[in-house]
PDB file of all heavy atoms in Angstrom:
ATOM      1  N   MET A   1       0.872  -1.137  -0.037  1.00  0.00           N
ATOM      2  CA  MET A   1      -0.013  -0.004   0.066  1.00  0.00           C
ATOM      3  C   MET A   1       0.911   1.267   0.006  1.00  0.00           C
ATOM      4  O   MET A   1       0.486   2.156  -0.659  1.00  0.00           O
ATOM      5  CB  MET A   1      -0.942  -0.084   1.234  1.00  0.00           C
ATOM      6  CG  MET A   1      -2.028   1.077   1.274  1.00  0.00           C
ATOM      7  SD  MET A   1      -3.171   0.770  -0.013  1.00  0.00           S
ATOM      8  CE  MET A   1      -4.394   1.840   0.330  1.00  0.00           C
ATOM      9  N   LYS A   2       1.995   1.248   0.699  1.00  0.00           N
ATOM     10  CA  LYS A   2       2.842   2.397   0.783  1.00  0.00           C
ATOM     11  C   LYS A   2       3.537   2.674  -0.499  1.00  0.00           C
ATOM     12  O   LYS A   2       3.636   3.814  -0.925  1.00  0.00           O
ATOM     13  CB  LYS A   2       3.938   2.185   1.882  1.00  0.00           C
ATOM     14  CG  LYS A   2       4.713   3.411   2.063  1.00  0.00           C
ATOM     15  CD  LYS A   2       5.692   3.249   3.334  1.00  0.00           C
ATOM     16  CE  LYS A   2       6.624   4.407   3.411  1.00  0.00           C
ATOM     17  NZ  LYS A   2       6.223   5.416   4.264  1.00  0.00           N
ATOM     18  N   LYS A   3       3.882   1.606  -1.304  1.00  0.00           N
ATOM     19  CA  LYS A   3       4.443   1.771  -2.536  1.00  0.00           C
ATOM     20  C   LYS A   3       3.504   2.435  -3.547  1.00  0.00           C
ATOM     21  O   LYS A   3       3.930   3.346  -4.322  1.00  0.00           O
ATOM     22  CB  LYS A   3       4.859   0.405  -3.191  1.00  0.00           C
ATOM     23  CG  LYS A   3       5.757   0.451  -4.455  1.00  0.00           C
ATOM     24  CD  LYS A   3       6.216  -1.003  -4.823  1.00  0.00           C
ATOM     25  CE  LYS A   3       6.899  -0.800  -6.161  1.00  0.00           C
ATOM     26  NZ  LYS A   3       7.365  -2.003  -6.602  1.00  0.00           N
ATOM     27  N   ARG A   4       2.207   2.001  -3.427  1.00  0.00           N
ATOM     28  CA  ARG A   4       1.255   2.488  -4.318  1.00  0.00           C
ATOM     29  C   ARG A   4       1.040   4.107  -4.117  1.00  0.00           C
ATOM     30  O   ARG A   4       0.839   4.899  -5.005  1.00  0.00           O
ATOM     31  CB  ARG A   4      -0.035   1.850  -4.236  1.00  0.00           C
ATOM     32  CG  ARG A   4      -1.178   2.163  -5.152  1.00  0.00           C
ATOM     33  CD  ARG A   4      -2.350   1.245  -5.090  1.00  0.00           C
ATOM     34  NE  ARG A   4      -3.217   1.648  -6.007  1.00  0.00           N
ATOM     35  CZ  ARG A   4      -4.259   0.859  -6.398  1.00  0.00           C
ATOM     36  NH1 ARG A   4      -4.492  -0.269  -5.761  1.00  0.00           N
ATOM     37  NH2 ARG A   4      -5.071   1.192  -7.390  1.00  0.00           N
ATOM     38  N   SER A   5       1.008   4.484  -2.806  1.00  0.00           N
ATOM     39  CA  SER A   5       0.834   5.846  -2.578  1.00  0.00           C
ATOM     40  C   SER A   5       1.983   6.743  -2.986  1.00  0.00           C
ATOM     41  O   SER A   5       1.780   7.824  -3.384  1.00  0.00           O
ATOM     42  CB  SER A   5       0.482   6.133  -1.102  1.00  0.00           C
ATOM     43  OG  SER A   5       1.597   5.673  -0.240  1.00  0.00           O
ATOM     44  N   ILE A   6       3.168   6.193  -2.871  1.00  0.00           N
ATOM     45  CA  ILE A   6       4.466   6.890  -3.444  1.00  0.00           C
ATOM     46  C   ILE A   6       4.363   7.122  -4.792  1.00  0.00           C
ATOM     47  O   ILE A   6       4.609   8.263  -5.397  1.00  0.00           O
ATOM     48  CB  ILE A   6       5.637   6.162  -2.924  1.00  0.00           C
ATOM     49  CG1 ILE A   6       5.913   6.186  -1.406  1.00  0.00           C
ATOM     50  CG2 ILE A   6       6.884   6.720  -3.664  1.00  0.00           C
ATOM     51  CD1 ILE A   6       6.949   5.349  -0.868  1.00  0.00           C
ATOM     52  N   ILE A   7       3.993   5.982  -5.566  1.00  0.00           N
ATOM     53  CA  ILE A   7       3.789   6.210  -6.991  1.00  0.00           C
ATOM     54  C   ILE A   7       2.760   7.224  -7.409  1.00  0.00           C
ATOM     55  O   ILE A   7       2.926   8.016  -8.410  1.00  0.00           O
ATOM     56  CB  ILE A   7       3.514   4.836  -7.659  1.00  0.00           C
ATOM     57  CG1 ILE A   7       4.753   3.822  -7.548  1.00  0.00           C
ATOM     58  CG2 ILE A   7       3.108   4.945  -9.176  1.00  0.00           C
ATOM     59  CD1 ILE A   7       4.396   2.466  -7.798  1.00  0.00           C
ATOM     60  N   SER A   8       1.672   7.240  -6.668  1.00  0.00           N
ATOM     61  CA  SER A   8       0.486   8.071  -6.935  1.00  0.00           C
ATOM     62  C   SER A   8       1.024   9.596  -6.756  1.00  0.00           C
ATOM     63  O   SER A   8       0.759  10.352  -7.490  1.00  0.00           O
ATOM     64  CB  SER A   8      -0.686   7.785  -6.029  1.00  0.00           C
ATOM     65  OG  SER A   8      -1.211   6.591  -6.348  1.00  0.00           O
ATOM     66  N   LEU A   9       1.710   9.774  -5.600  1.00  0.00           N
ATOM     67  CA  LEU A   9       2.225  11.097  -5.316  1.00  0.00           C
ATOM     68  C   LEU A   9       3.242  11.620  -6.372  1.00  0.00           C
ATOM     69  O   LEU A   9       3.224  12.808  -6.764  1.00  0.00           O
ATOM     70  CB  LEU A   9       2.873  11.223  -4.003  1.00  0.00           C
ATOM     71  CG  LEU A   9       1.852  11.137  -2.764  1.00  0.00           C
ATOM     72  CD1 LEU A   9       2.486  11.050  -1.467  1.00  0.00           C
ATOM     73  CD2 LEU A   9       0.913  12.401  -2.956  1.00  0.00           C
ATOM     74  N   ALA A  10       4.113  10.619  -6.893  1.00  0.00           N
ATOM     75  CA  ALA A  10       5.058  10.928  -7.847  1.00  0.00           C
ATOM     76  C   ALA A  10       4.330  11.297  -9.104  1.00  0.00           C
ATOM     77  O   ALA A  10       4.713  12.289  -9.850  1.00  0.00           O
ATOM     78  CB  ALA A  10       6.070   9.812  -8.097  1.00  0.00           C
ATOM     79  N   LEU A  11       3.399  10.581  -9.550  1.00  0.00           N
ATOM     80  CA  LEU A  11       2.599  10.893 -10.827  1.00  0.00           C
ATOM     81  C   LEU A  11       1.949  12.287 -10.749  1.00  0.00           C
ATOM     82  O   LEU A  11       1.819  13.017 -11.618  1.00  0.00           O
ATOM     83  CB  LEU A  11       1.637   9.743 -11.128  1.00  0.00           C
ATOM     84  CG  LEU A  11       2.316   8.393 -11.586  1.00  0.00           C
ATOM     85  CD1 LEU A  11       1.332   7.362 -11.694  1.00  0.00           C
ATOM     86  CD2 LEU A  11       3.094   8.691 -12.942  1.00  0.00           C
ATOM     87  N   LEU A  12       1.349  12.521  -9.528  1.00  0.00           N
ATOM     88  CA  LEU A  12       0.626  13.762  -9.304  1.00  0.00           C
ATOM     89  C   LEU A  12       1.642  14.942  -9.338  1.00  0.00           C
ATOM     90  O   LEU A  12       1.326  15.874 -10.065  1.00  0.00           O
ATOM     91  CB  LEU A  12       0.019  13.777  -7.851  1.00  0.00           C
ATOM     92  CG  LEU A  12      -0.657  14.955  -7.551  1.00  0.00           C
ATOM     93  CD1 LEU A  12      -1.943  15.338  -8.442  1.00  0.00           C
ATOM     94  CD2 LEU A  12      -1.163  14.851  -6.146  1.00  0.00           C
ATOM     95  N   ALA A  13       2.844  14.841  -8.832  1.00  0.00           N
ATOM     96  CA  ALA A  13       3.847  15.739  -8.874  1.00  0.00           C
ATOM     97  C   ALA A  13       4.306  16.009 -10.304  1.00  0.00           C
ATOM     98  O   ALA A  13       4.509  17.135 -10.677  1.00  0.00           O
ATOM     99  CB  ALA A  13       5.021  15.474  -7.999  1.00  0.00           C
ATOM    100  N   ALA A  14       4.477  14.933 -11.143  1.00  0.00           N
ATOM    101  CA  ALA A  14       4.926  15.097 -12.379  1.00  0.00           C
ATOM    102  C   ALA A  14       3.684  15.794 -13.303  1.00  0.00           C
ATOM    103  O   ALA A  14       4.099  16.632 -14.205  1.00  0.00           O
ATOM    104  CB  ALA A  14       5.155  13.755 -13.114  1.00  0.00           C
ATOM    105  N   GLY A  15       2.548  15.443 -13.099  1.00  0.00           N
ATOM    106  CA  GLY A  15       1.446  16.147 -13.777  1.00  0.00           C
ATOM    107  C   GLY A  15       1.328  17.596 -13.473  1.00  0.00           C
ATOM    108  O   GLY A  15       1.212  18.388 -14.423  1.00  0.00           O
ATOM    109  N   LEU A  16       1.452  17.864 -12.192  1.00  0.00           N
ATOM    110  CA  LEU A  16       1.472  19.369 -11.836  1.00  0.00           C
ATOM    111  C   LEU A  16       2.638  20.086 -12.451  1.00  0.00           C
ATOM    112  O   LEU A  16       2.602  21.275 -12.805  1.00  0.00           O
ATOM    113  CB  LEU A  16       1.531  19.402 -10.302  1.00  0.00           C
ATOM    114  CG  LEU A  16       0.232  19.067  -9.615  1.00  0.00           C
ATOM    115  CD1 LEU A  16       0.390  19.108  -8.022  1.00  0.00           C
ATOM    116  CD2 LEU A  16      -0.891  20.006 -10.129  1.00  0.00           C
ATOM    117  N   ALA A  17       3.818  19.404 -12.439  1.00  0.00           N
ATOM    118  CA  ALA A  17       5.058  20.145 -13.048  1.00  0.00           C
ATOM    119  C   ALA A  17       4.769  20.385 -14.519  1.00  0.00           C
ATOM    120  O   ALA A  17       5.119  21.400 -15.106  1.00  0.00           O
ATOM    121  CB  ALA A  17       6.243  19.213 -12.845  1.00  0.00           C
ATOM    122  N   PHE A  18       4.176  19.449 -15.228  1.00  0.00           N
ATOM    123  CA  PHE A  18       3.929  19.543 -16.693  1.00  0.00           C
ATOM    124  C   PHE A  18       2.953  20.704 -16.904  1.00  0.00           C
ATOM    125  O   PHE A  18       3.067  21.517 -17.827  1.00  0.00           O
ATOM    126  CB  PHE A  18       3.425  18.291 -17.360  1.00  0.00           C
ATOM    127  CG  PHE A  18       4.532  17.360 -17.601  1.00  0.00           C
ATOM    128  CD1 PHE A  18       4.618  16.125 -17.072  1.00  0.00           C
ATOM    129  CD2 PHE A  18       5.791  17.791 -18.330  1.00  0.00           C
ATOM    130  CE1 PHE A  18       5.684  15.193 -17.424  1.00  0.00           C
ATOM    131  CE2 PHE A  18       6.625  16.953 -18.541  1.00  0.00           C
ATOM    132  CZ  PHE A  18       6.761  15.590 -18.106  1.00  0.00           C
ATOM    133  N   ILE A  19       1.911  20.819 -16.010  1.00  0.00           N
ATOM    134  CA  ILE A  19       0.926  21.950 -16.167  1.00  0.00           C
ATOM    135  C   ILE A  19       1.632  23.204 -15.987  1.00  0.00           C
ATOM    136  O   ILE A  19       1.336  24.113 -16.759  1.00  0.00           O
ATOM    137  CB  ILE A  19      -0.167  21.690 -15.137  1.00  0.00           C
ATOM    138  CG1 ILE A  19      -1.032  20.485 -15.582  1.00  0.00           C
ATOM    139  CG2 ILE A  19      -1.178  22.912 -15.015  1.00  0.00           C
ATOM    140  CD1 ILE A  19      -2.075  19.997 -14.482  1.00  0.00           C
ATOM    141  N   VAL A  20       2.429  23.354 -14.919  1.00  0.00           N
ATOM    142  CA  VAL A  20       3.214  24.634 -14.723  1.00  0.00           C
ATOM    143  C   VAL A  20       4.081  24.988 -15.857  1.00  0.00           C
ATOM    144  O   VAL A  20       4.108  25.994 -16.374  1.00  0.00           O
ATOM    145  CB  VAL A  20       3.879  24.480 -13.345  1.00  0.00           C
ATOM    146  CG1 VAL A  20       4.836  25.709 -13.160  1.00  0.00           C
ATOM    147  CG2 VAL A  20       2.988  24.501 -12.243  1.00  0.00           C
ATOM    148  N   ILE A  21       4.778  24.000 -16.411  1.00  0.00           N
ATOM    149  CA  ILE A  21       5.723  24.207 -17.553  1.00  0.00           C
ATOM    150  C   ILE A  21       4.912  24.754 -18.707  1.00  0.00           C
ATOM    151  O   ILE A  21       5.320  25.702 -19.528  1.00  0.00           O
ATOM    152  CB  ILE A  21       6.493  22.978 -17.857  1.00  0.00           C
ATOM    153  CG1 ILE A  21       7.542  22.646 -16.759  1.00  0.00           C
ATOM    154  CG2 ILE A  21       7.198  23.114 -19.207  1.00  0.00           C
ATOM    155  CD1 ILE A  21       8.223  21.250 -16.886  1.00  0.00           C
ATOM    156  N   GLY A  22       3.777  23.998 -18.979  1.00  0.00           N
ATOM    157  CA  GLY A  22       2.976  24.506 -20.122  1.00  0.00           C
ATOM    158  C   GLY A  22       2.423  25.935 -19.863  1.00  0.00           C
ATOM    159  O   GLY A  22       2.271  26.657 -20.872  1.00  0.00           O
ATOM    160  N   ALA A  23       2.022  26.190 -18.709  1.00  0.00           N
ATOM    161  CA  ALA A  23       1.531  27.637 -18.432  1.00  0.00           C
ATOM    162  C   ALA A  23       2.567  28.672 -18.621  1.00  0.00           C
ATOM    163  O   ALA A  23       2.405  29.735 -19.219  1.00  0.00           O
ATOM    164  CB  ALA A  23       0.945  27.657 -17.050  1.00  0.00           C
ATOM    165  N   VAL A  24       3.802  28.433 -18.197  1.00  0.00           N
ATOM    166  CA  VAL A  24       4.924  29.273 -18.196  1.00  0.00           C
ATOM    167  C   VAL A  24       5.251  29.509 -19.787  1.00  0.00           C
ATOM    168  O   VAL A  24       5.582  30.562 -20.216  1.00  0.00           O
ATOM    169  CB  VAL A  24       6.077  28.768 -17.543  1.00  0.00           C
ATOM    170  CG1 VAL A  24       7.348  29.594 -17.864  1.00  0.00           C
ATOM    171  CG2 VAL A  24       5.834  28.808 -15.971  1.00  0.00           C
ATOM    172  N   ARG A  25       5.112  28.506 -20.582  1.00  0.00           N
ATOM    173  CA  ARG A  25       5.472  28.566 -22.058  1.00  0.00           C
ATOM    174  C   ARG A  25       4.358  29.213 -22.723  1.00  0.00           C
ATOM    175  O   ARG A  25       4.512  29.526 -23.950  1.00  0.00           O
ATOM    176  CB  ARG A  25       5.745  27.188 -22.547  1.00  0.00           C
ATOM    177  CG  ARG A  25       7.046  26.602 -22.058  1.00  0.00           C
ATOM    178  CD  ARG A  25       7.261  25.323 -22.705  1.00  0.00           C
ATOM    179  NE  ARG A  25       7.388  25.432 -24.135  1.00  0.00           N
ATOM    180  CZ  ARG A  25       7.223  24.413 -25.045  1.00  0.00           C
ATOM    181  NH1 ARG A  25       7.222  23.196 -24.633  1.00  0.00           N
ATOM    182  NH2 ARG A  25       7.364  24.697 -26.297  1.00  0.00           N
ATOM    183  N   GLY A  26       3.180  29.552 -22.241  1.00  0.00           N
ATOM    184  CA  GLY A  26       2.162  30.121 -22.948  1.00  0.00           C
ATOM    185  C   GLY A  26       1.215  29.157 -23.652  1.00  0.00           C
ATOM    186  O   GLY A  26       0.461  29.586 -24.605  1.00  0.00           O
ATOM    187  N   GLU A  27       1.378  27.936 -23.431  1.00  0.00           N
ATOM    188  CA  GLU A  27       0.565  26.834 -24.126  1.00  0.00           C
ATOM    189  C   GLU A  27      -0.987  27.023 -23.790  1.00  0.00           C
ATOM    190  O   GLU A  27      -1.786  26.675 -24.621  1.00  0.00           O
ATOM    191  CB  GLU A  27       1.016  25.474 -23.688  1.00  0.00           C
ATOM    192  CG  GLU A  27       2.453  25.234 -24.083  1.00  0.00           C
ATOM    193  CD  GLU A  27       2.658  25.168 -25.533  1.00  0.00           C
ATOM    194  OE1 GLU A  27       1.698  24.833 -26.247  1.00  0.00           O
ATOM    195  OE2 GLU A  27       3.746  25.605 -26.043  1.00  0.00           O
ATOM    196  N   ALA A  28      -1.326  27.567 -22.595  1.00  0.00           N
ATOM    197  CA  ALA A  28      -2.775  27.660 -22.367  1.00  0.00           C
ATOM    198  C   ALA A  28      -3.505  28.673 -23.273  1.00  0.00           C
ATOM    199  O   ALA A  28      -4.624  28.423 -23.804  1.00  0.00           O
ATOM    200  CB  ALA A  28      -2.919  28.214 -20.856  1.00  0.00           C
ATOM    201  N   ASN A  29      -2.834  29.648 -23.680  1.00  0.00           N
ATOM    202  CA  ASN A  29      -3.331  30.596 -24.642  1.00  0.00           C
ATOM    203  C   ASN A  29      -3.451  30.017 -26.014  1.00  0.00           C
ATOM    204  O   ASN A  29      -4.511  30.116 -26.724  1.00  0.00           O
ATOM    205  CB  ASN A  29      -2.333  31.859 -24.781  1.00  0.00           C
ATOM    206  CG  ASN A  29      -3.003  32.991 -25.598  1.00  0.00           C
ATOM    207  OD1 ASN A  29      -4.257  33.080 -25.646  1.00  0.00           O
ATOM    208  ND2 ASN A  29      -2.207  33.832 -26.223  1.00  0.00           N
ATOM    209  N   ALA A  30      -2.458  29.160 -26.431  1.00  0.00           N
ATOM    210  CA  ALA A  30      -2.620  28.490 -27.744  1.00  0.00           C
ATOM    211  C   ALA A  30      -3.756  27.497 -27.682  1.00  0.00           C
ATOM    212  O   ALA A  30      -4.553  27.435 -28.823  1.00  0.00           O
ATOM    213  CB  ALA A  30      -1.303  27.798 -28.125  1.00  0.00           C
ATOM    214  N   VAL A  31      -3.922  26.780 -26.601  1.00  0.00           N
ATOM    215  CA  VAL A  31      -5.079  25.769 -26.552  1.00  0.00           C
ATOM    216  C   VAL A  31      -6.296  26.579 -26.610  1.00  0.00           C
ATOM    217  O   VAL A  31      -7.346  26.090 -27.221  1.00  0.00           O
ATOM    218  CB  VAL A  31      -4.945  25.028 -25.285  1.00  0.00           C
ATOM    219  CG1 VAL A  31      -6.139  24.186 -25.135  1.00  0.00           C
ATOM    220  CG2 VAL A  31      -3.723  24.101 -25.403  1.00  0.00           C
ATOM    221  N   MET A  32      -6.487  27.700 -25.881  1.00  0.00           N
ATOM    222  CA  MET A  32      -7.707  28.471 -25.847  1.00  0.00           C
ATOM    223  C   MET A  32      -8.060  29.018 -27.306  1.00  0.00           C
ATOM    224  O   MET A  32      -9.171  28.987 -27.764  1.00  0.00           O
ATOM    225  CB  MET A  32      -7.543  29.681 -24.816  1.00  0.00           C
ATOM    226  CG  MET A  32      -8.879  30.435 -24.773  1.00  0.00           C
ATOM    227  SD  MET A  32     -10.156  29.540 -24.302  1.00  0.00           S
ATOM    228  CE  MET A  32     -10.272  29.832 -22.586  1.00  0.00           C
ATOM    229  N   GLN A  33      -7.012  29.531 -28.013  1.00  0.00           N
ATOM    230  CA  GLN A  33      -7.263  29.880 -29.341  1.00  0.00           C
ATOM    231  C   GLN A  33      -7.864  28.877 -30.307  1.00  0.00           C
ATOM    232  O   GLN A  33      -8.705  29.162 -31.107  1.00  0.00           O
ATOM    233  CB  GLN A  33      -5.997  30.604 -29.868  1.00  0.00           C
ATOM    234  CG  GLN A  33      -5.563  31.912 -29.264  1.00  0.00           C
ATOM    235  CD  GLN A  33      -6.653  32.948 -29.403  1.00  0.00           C
ATOM    236  OE1 GLN A  33      -7.313  33.129 -30.430  1.00  0.00           O
ATOM    237  NE2 GLN A  33      -6.797  33.826 -28.338  1.00  0.00           N
ATOM    238  N   LYS A  34      -7.174  27.708 -30.234  1.00  0.00           N
ATOM    239  CA  LYS A  34      -7.738  26.604 -30.980  1.00  0.00           C
ATOM    240  C   LYS A  34      -9.135  26.204 -30.676  1.00  0.00           C
ATOM    241  O   LYS A  34      -9.822  25.865 -31.543  1.00  0.00           O
ATOM    242  CB  LYS A  34      -6.718  25.465 -30.870  1.00  0.00           C
ATOM    243  CG  LYS A  34      -5.367  25.560 -31.361  1.00  0.00           C
ATOM    244  CD  LYS A  34      -4.359  24.433 -31.272  1.00  0.00           C
ATOM    245  CE  LYS A  34      -3.017  24.785 -31.838  1.00  0.00           C
ATOM    246  NZ  LYS A  34      -2.092  23.701 -31.702  1.00  0.00           N
ATOM    247  N   ALA A  35      -9.334  26.227 -29.352  1.00  0.00           N
ATOM    248  CA  ALA A  35     -10.786  25.943 -28.898  1.00  0.00           C
ATOM    249  C   ALA A  35     -11.776  26.827 -29.439  1.00  0.00           C
ATOM    250  O   ALA A  35     -12.853  26.423 -29.799  1.00  0.00           O
ATOM    251  CB  ALA A  35     -10.763  25.847 -27.357  1.00  0.00           C
ATOM    252  N   ILE A  36     -11.390  28.081 -29.502  1.00  0.00           N
ATOM    253  CA  ILE A  36     -12.354  29.168 -29.986  1.00  0.00           C
ATOM    254  C   ILE A  36     -12.575  28.912 -31.395  1.00  0.00           C
ATOM    255  O   ILE A  36     -13.812  29.038 -31.908  1.00  0.00           O
ATOM    256  CB  ILE A  36     -11.801  30.529 -29.638  1.00  0.00           C
ATOM    257  CG1 ILE A  36     -11.812  30.858 -28.183  1.00  0.00           C
ATOM    258  CG2 ILE A  36     -12.540  31.662 -30.503  1.00  0.00           C
ATOM    259  CD1 ILE A  36     -11.129  32.074 -27.758  1.00  0.00           C
ATOM    260  N   MET A  37     -11.471  28.708 -32.118  1.00  0.00           N
ATOM    261  CA  MET A  37     -11.688  28.403 -33.685  1.00  0.00           C
ATOM    262  C   MET A  37     -12.588  27.274 -33.878  1.00  0.00           C
ATOM    263  O   MET A  37     -13.356  27.277 -34.822  1.00  0.00           O
ATOM    264  CB  MET A  37     -10.248  28.357 -34.337  1.00  0.00           C
ATOM    265  CG  MET A  37      -9.522  29.630 -34.167  1.00  0.00           C
ATOM    266  SD  MET A  37     -10.417  31.068 -34.966  1.00  0.00           S
ATOM    267  CE  MET A  37     -10.579  30.640 -36.625  1.00  0.00           C
ATOM    268  N   ILE A  38     -12.251  26.110 -33.155  1.00  0.00           N
ATOM    269  CA  ILE A  38     -13.076  24.896 -33.444  1.00  0.00           C
ATOM    270  C   ILE A  38     -14.597  25.224 -33.071  1.00  0.00           C
ATOM    271  O   ILE A  38     -15.493  24.885 -33.807  1.00  0.00           O
ATOM    272  CB  ILE A  38     -12.614  23.750 -32.599  1.00  0.00           C
ATOM    273  CG1 ILE A  38     -11.277  23.379 -33.113  1.00  0.00           C
ATOM    274  CG2 ILE A  38     -13.549  22.586 -32.627  1.00  0.00           C
ATOM    275  CD1 ILE A  38     -10.573  22.287 -32.294  1.00  0.00           C
ATOM    276  N   CYS A  39     -14.865  25.927 -32.007  1.00  0.00           N
ATOM    277  CA  CYS A  39     -16.212  26.201 -31.496  1.00  0.00           C
ATOM    278  C   CYS A  39     -16.839  27.104 -32.580  1.00  0.00           C
ATOM    279  O   CYS A  39     -18.040  26.911 -33.001  1.00  0.00           O
ATOM    280  CB  CYS A  39     -16.186  26.803 -30.150  1.00  0.00           C
ATOM    281  SG  CYS A  39     -17.847  26.970 -29.453  1.00  0.00           S
ATOM    282  N   MET A  40     -16.269  28.122 -33.148  1.00  0.00           N
ATOM    283  CA  MET A  40     -16.774  28.971 -34.110  1.00  0.00           C
ATOM    284  C   MET A  40     -17.137  28.215 -35.360  1.00  0.00           C
ATOM    285  O   MET A  40     -18.120  28.528 -36.045  1.00  0.00           O
ATOM    286  CB  MET A  40     -15.927  30.120 -34.341  1.00  0.00           C
ATOM    287  CG  MET A  40     -15.981  31.084 -33.223  1.00  0.00           C
ATOM    288  SD  MET A  40     -15.098  32.676 -33.772  1.00  0.00           S
ATOM    289  CE  MET A  40     -15.591  33.833 -32.568  1.00  0.00           C
ATOM    290  N   GLU A  41     -16.227  27.259 -35.668  1.00  0.00           N
ATOM    291  CA  GLU A  41     -16.508  26.547 -36.945  1.00  0.00           C
ATOM    292  C   GLU A  41     -17.697  25.577 -36.817  1.00  0.00           C
ATOM    293  O   GLU A  41     -18.529  25.433 -37.699  1.00  0.00           O
ATOM    294  CB  GLU A  41     -15.304  25.657 -37.326  1.00  0.00           C
ATOM    295  CG  GLU A  41     -14.120  26.484 -37.899  1.00  0.00           C
ATOM    296  CD  GLU A  41     -12.864  25.706 -38.139  1.00  0.00           C
ATOM    297  OE1 GLU A  41     -12.938  24.440 -37.991  1.00  0.00           O
ATOM    298  OE2 GLU A  41     -11.889  26.291 -38.368  1.00  0.00           O
ATOM    299  N   CYS A  42     -17.889  25.045 -35.598  1.00  0.00           N
ATOM    300  CA  CYS A  42     -18.942  24.205 -35.329  1.00  0.00           C
ATOM    301  C   CYS A  42     -20.356  24.839 -35.330  1.00  0.00           C
ATOM    302  O   CYS A  42     -21.260  24.336 -35.858  1.00  0.00           O
ATOM    303  CB  CYS A  42     -18.791  23.503 -33.949  1.00  0.00           C
ATOM    304  SG  CYS A  42     -17.588  22.302 -33.719  1.00  0.00           S
ATOM    305  N   ILE A  43     -20.418  26.105 -34.974  1.00  0.00           N
ATOM    306  CA  ILE A  43     -21.631  26.792 -35.039  1.00  0.00           C
ATOM    307  C   ILE A  43     -21.796  27.719 -36.316  1.00  0.00           C
ATOM    308  O   ILE A  43     -22.848  28.469 -36.512  1.00  0.00           O
ATOM    309  CB  ILE A  43     -21.904  27.660 -33.768  1.00  0.00           C
ATOM    310  CG1 ILE A  43     -20.773  28.729 -33.588  1.00  0.00           C
ATOM    311  CG2 ILE A  43     -22.032  26.834 -32.504  1.00  0.00           C
ATOM    312  CD1 ILE A  43     -21.057  29.776 -32.441  1.00  0.00           C
ATOM    313  N   GLY A  44     -20.875  27.526 -37.291  1.00  0.00           N
ATOM    314  CA  GLY A  44     -20.966  28.123 -38.539  1.00  0.00           C
ATOM    315  C   GLY A  44     -20.603  29.684 -38.552  1.00  0.00           C
ATOM    316  O   GLY A  44     -20.927  30.391 -39.457  1.00  0.00           O
ATOM    317  N   LEU A  45     -19.702  30.170 -37.634  1.00  0.00           N
ATOM    318  CA  LEU A  45     -19.251  31.486 -37.757  1.00  0.00           C
ATOM    319  C   LEU A  45     -17.928  31.679 -38.377  1.00  0.00           C
ATOM    320  O   LEU A  45     -17.511  32.735 -38.623  1.00  0.00           O
ATOM    321  CB  LEU A  45     -19.345  32.183 -36.329  1.00  0.00           C
ATOM    322  CG  LEU A  45     -20.662  32.193 -35.652  1.00  0.00           C
ATOM    323  CD1 LEU A  45     -20.430  32.824 -34.183  1.00  0.00           C
ATOM    324  CD2 LEU A  45     -21.569  33.110 -36.420  1.00  0.00           C
ATOM    325  N   GLY A  46     -17.152  30.517 -38.548  1.00  0.00           N
ATOM    326  CA  GLY A  46     -15.712  30.661 -38.988  1.00  0.00           C
ATOM    327  C   GLY A  46     -15.630  30.311 -40.321  1.00  0.00           C
ATOM    328  O   GLY A  46     -15.619  30.044 -41.278  1.00  0.00           O
TER     329      GLY A  46
END
C-alpha cells in the first residue's frame, strides 16, 4: 500500500510540473485560441 501511494504522489507531482511548464510557456493561450476556432467553426461562424 505504501508503494502505491508513493507512485501516486510521484505521478501527481509530475502532472502538476507539466501543467506549470505549459502555463509558463504560454501553451494555455494556444489551446484556448484553437478551442475558440473549433467552436466557431462548429456553429458556422468561422
